[in-house]
N, C-alpha and C positions, 0 to 999 in steps of 0.2 A: 314082878316083871318077868316076862317070858324071854329067856335067852336062847337064841338059835345061832350060836357062834359057829363060824366056819362052815356055813351051809353050802357055800360055793355057788357056781352057776353051771348051767348046762349049755353046751354049744348049740347054736342055731344058725340057720341061713339068714344072713343080714343084708339089708338093702341100704340105699344111700340116705334117704331123707324122709323124716316124718314131721308133721306139724300137729300140735295138740288140737283138740276139739275147739271149734270156733267160740270165741268169747261172747258172752251174752251182754254186749254193750248196748244199753238202751238208747235209742235215738229219739229224742223228744223234740217237739215242735219249737221253732224259734220264738223267743219271747219278744216283747215290744221294746227291748233294751237297745235296739239298733244294731244287733249282730248282723254283719254282712252275709249275703247269700250268693251262691253261684248263679249266674244268669245265662251262661252259654247254653247252646244246644248241645246234644250229646256228642256230635262229631267234632265239636270245638273244645271239648274238655282236654285239659293238659294236667296230668297227674305227675307231680315232680317230687323227687327226693334228693336231699343233700346229705351225703355220707359224712361220717366222722372220719378221722385220719386213717382208720383201719381200711376203709373203702370196701368195694365189692370183693368177693372171694374170701371174706373173713369167716365163712361158715357160721355166721352169727346173725346179729340183728340187722346189719346192713343187707345181707343176702335175704333175710326175711322181709325187710321193708321193700326190697326190690320185687319180691314175689307179690307183695300187697299192691304195689302200683301196677304191676303187670295184670293182676286179676282185676283191678279197677278198670283198666283200659278194655279188657276183654268183656267184662260184665256191664260196664256203664257206658262204654263208648269213649272215643277220643284216643289219646296217645299217652304213653308213659315216657318220662325222661329222667335221667340220672345226672346229677352234678357231683363229681367226686372231689373230695378235699384231701390234699396230700399233707396238709398241716393246718393247725388251728387258725392261722392268719387268713385262711381262705373262707372261713365260715360265713362272715358277713357278706363278702363279695359274691359267693355262690347263692346265698339267699336273695340278694338283690338281683342277680342275674335271672333267677327263677321268675321273679316278678316281671322282669322285662320281656320274658318269653311268653307271658300271658298265662302263667300257671293258675290252674283252678284251685288246687290245694297244694301247698308245699310242705312236705314232711321232712323235718329235721331229725336225724337219727342219732340220738344219744345225749346224755347229760352234758357232754362237753360243749354242745351247741346252745346251752341254756341262755347265756348272756347274749349271744348273737341273735337268737330268735326274739328275745325281748326288745332288743334295739331295733331290729328291722320291722317287727310287728307293730310297735308303737309308732314308727315313722310311716307305716302303711296300714292304717286302720281298716281300709276297705278290702284288704287281702286276707285270705284264709290260710292258716298254718296248723300243722300238727307237730308236736315234738314227742319223741319216744324217750321214756325213762326220765322225764323231768316235768315240772310245772313251769308255767310262764306267768310270772307275777309282776305287777307294777311296784312302784316304790312303797306303796301302802300295804303291800302283801295281798292285793286283790288280783285274781286271775284275769288275764287279758281276754276280752270278749271275742277276739278273732283268732285265738289259739286254743286248740284242744291239747291239753297235756295228758299223756297216757303213761301211767305208772303201773308197775306189776308187783305183785307180792312174791318176789323171787324167793323169799325165805320159806314159803310154803312148799314149793317144788324142791328146794334145796334140802328141806327137812326130810322129804321122802328119799332123796338121793343119799342123805346121811344115814338113813336106816339101812339102805342097801350096802353102803360102804362099811358101816359098823358091824354088820352081820357077815361080811365077806373077808375083812382083814384077818390075816394070819399073824401079823407082827404087832398089831395094836398101835401102829405108827402111821399117820396119814398126813399128807402135805396139802397145801392150798396155794396155788399160784394165781394171784390177782394181777390185773393190769394196773389199776390205780385205786387208791383208797377213796372211792366215790360212793355215794349212798347205795346204788344198785349192787355194787360189788360187796359192800358190807352186809347187805341183806342176804346175798348168797352165802357169805361166810357164816353169818350168825345162824341161819337156818340149818346149814350143813353141819356145823359143830353141834347144834342142839339135837339133831337127828341121830348123830353118832352117839352122843351121850345117853340118849334115851334107850338105846338097845345094847350099848357096850361102854359102860362107865370106865373101863380100864384103858380104853383107847385114848390117844392124844392126837390133836390136830394142830399143826403149826402153819402159819401163813407167811408168805413172802410176796413182795410186789415188784413188778417189772419196771414200773414208772411210765408206761405207755400201753397202748393196746395194739401196737404194730411191730413189736420187737420179738420175733420168734427165737432169735439166738439167745437172748437173755432169758426168755421163758424156758427154753430147753436147759440152759445152765442151772436155773433154779430147780427144775424138776429133777435133773440128774443129781443135784445135791441132796434133795429129799430122799430119792431112792437109795443113794449111797449111805444115808444115815439110817436106813432100815425101813423106810416107808414102802408099803406095797401098793398103796393107792395115792394118787395125786389128783386133786380137783383143779380143773382149768377154768379160770374166769379172766382170761387175758385177751379176749377179743381175737382179732386175726393173728396176733402173736402167739395165741394158745396152741397153734399148730406145732410149736416147739415142744410142748409138753407131750404131745403124741409121738413126736420124733424120738424123744428120750425113752418113752416106754417101748417103742418098737426096737430101738437100739439094744435095750437090755433084755427083751424077750419075755417069755412066759412068766406069769406071776407078778408083773408090773402093770397095774391097772390105772386107767384114766376115767375120771368122772367129768363129763363135759357140761356145757351150759348153752342156753339159747336154742340150739338145734341138736338133732341126733347126728353125731359126727362118727358114726360107725365106720364109714369108709376110710377114715384117716388111719385107723389101726384096728382092724376087725378082731385080732387076737388079744388086744389089750383093752378094748372098750368095755366098760362096766355098765354105765347108765349115764343119763343126762337129765338135768333139770331144764326143761324147755319152756319157751314163752311164745304165745301166739301173736307175735308182732304183725305178721301178715294179716291176720284177721282184724286186728285193731286198725291198721291202715285202711283196709278195705271199708270198714264200717264208718270211719270218719269221712272218707271220700264219698261213700254212698249218701251220707247225711248231706254233704254239700250238693251232690247231684239232685237230691230230692228237696233242697231248700230248707232242710231242718238242722243244719250245722249249728252247734252251740259251742262256744268257748268254755273253758273251765277245766277241771281236773277229773279224770276218771281213773280209778284204781281197779285192776283186774287180778283176780286170784284163782285159787283152785276151784272154788264153788261155781264160778261162772266160766270155767274152761280157759281162763287166761294163762294159766301155768299148769305144769304137770310133769310126769316122767316120760322120757322117750318111750314110744311104743314099738319101735322097730325091732328091738331085741327083748321085749318084755317076756317072751316065752323062754328065754335063756336063763332067766332068774328062777331059783328054786321055788317050789310051792310054799315052803316055810317062810322065805323072805317075802313073797307076795302076800301072804296072809297078814303079816305085820304091816306092810305097806297099805293094804286095804283098810286095816283098822285105823291107821293114822289118817288116811285120806278121808274117811268118814268123820273122824273127830275134828279135823281141820275144817272140813266143809260145813259142819253144823255149828262150828264156833266153840266147841268144848276144848279144843286144843289150839292154842295161839302161839305159833313159833316166833322166836325173837327176831326182830328186824335190825337191831343194832348191837354192837359189842356191849353196850351198857345193859340192854335188855337180856343179852345172853348171860351176863354175869349174875343176873337175878333170876334166871330161868330155873325152874324145878322140873326135872325130867319126869314125864308121866310114865305110868306102867302100861306097856304095850304088849 
């Protein structure tokens, strides 16, 4: 195993936002199964999204989904609209409201909307839906024909972020602040911990959970606790509440790093931002909407990973990482993309994971 401990990072000029390369989501023609299609003309298209409780401004998948519907309106015609949910009780109501406004495709953002999307989609089989970070299955476990469920291999991007963290930490103590213990968050944790272990078996990573994706005060409290216990890096997977992790790092100053998720959040703490495991949610939304516009929408589950550009590392500050770190990241990227390295996606898989020589 190649050890490049304490390689550090170089400072670079940082900008606000980067989106990973567009995912190679294949759009196939509709089968004869009765999958509904969009029939509007371009100027009648309505591209709708329903947020989870974190809402817009989360610097995460809600903002990315908004980018996707805006791109849909720009490239496909029609208009984009957002229905924000302040709590989970509004999910079904907002999905029903989207239908009442003539939505062409309604995108539900997040695993927490899974039950609501199944309920509304089954009651409205002629309407089209996309859900991010979840499948939409009937009682028999069969994907609903009018819902595209988009999953991401967060563990692959998180593994790369773990390499960066494992080769940067000076204290060998790393924290993880999650919103809730849902599958996507567990994929981030499992991949991150495995990436750290692969390059720095002496390091430890400890997780704590906020209990929601909108409580920045609690996220800050947990992050400050990790830093106080000697962590010099904390990973944020707390949705909109993750801003609190950045606030904690900024409060403590140099040497307190943040690894973020979903988007490049460099602007939140330029002097404390290390890297981010990003997801091309915008590209996935645009592609499902394009399929609807072209009459080729199909329900079912699509899983996007590193090989098809669905996930990756933040590119905004990639030049600030040392060449030694980037060499190991490139090696792991190739191995993950060709299938010779499979990062764990669950805590159970993490427990059985054997770190490769990188």
